C-alpha positions, 0 to 999 in steps of 0.5 A: 585600455589596460596597462601592464602592471609595474613592480613596487620598484616602478619598473615593468620588468627586470634584467636580463631583458630580451627584446627582438624586432620582427618583420612580418613578411609574405612570400609568393612562389611562382609557377617557375619556382622563383620566389618573391618576398615582401613586407606586410608592414613598414616597420618591425614589430617588437617582442619582449621576453620577460622574466620576473623573479623574487616577487612578493605575493602582491606583485605576482598576483598583479601580473597573474590577474592582469594576464587573466583580465586581458586574456588574448586582448590588447593592452598598453606596455611601456617599453623598458628599453626606451620608455615609449608607450606601445599602445597595441600589445598582447601576451603571446600564445604561451601565456604566463608561467607563474611560480611561488617557491617561498613566501616572498619568492615568486616568479613569472615568465611571459612574452609580450608582442606588439600587434599591427 
């Protein structure tokens, strides 16, 4: 299984980092208009909004190549908040937005989400 690349510093992301937890729920609406909601999974799925800045071409290419390699597939990601390895993650629908403004000033923005 592929693993999200690390930067030359050994980190997987930079600060500020946004991590959110989402419960997957389903709502059933009854004929009388009442509703009942329930969780489809017992625990929340994690989601990380990653913004990488001041990357050199090698680091930026590693992120772009990784995104192209996995596409919408599953990979492992080390949660930068608690250091745990999350085994089933995917790049969210928006994919990776990458820019290179000068020789050593690249950036990438992407969202990684945990999959059930």
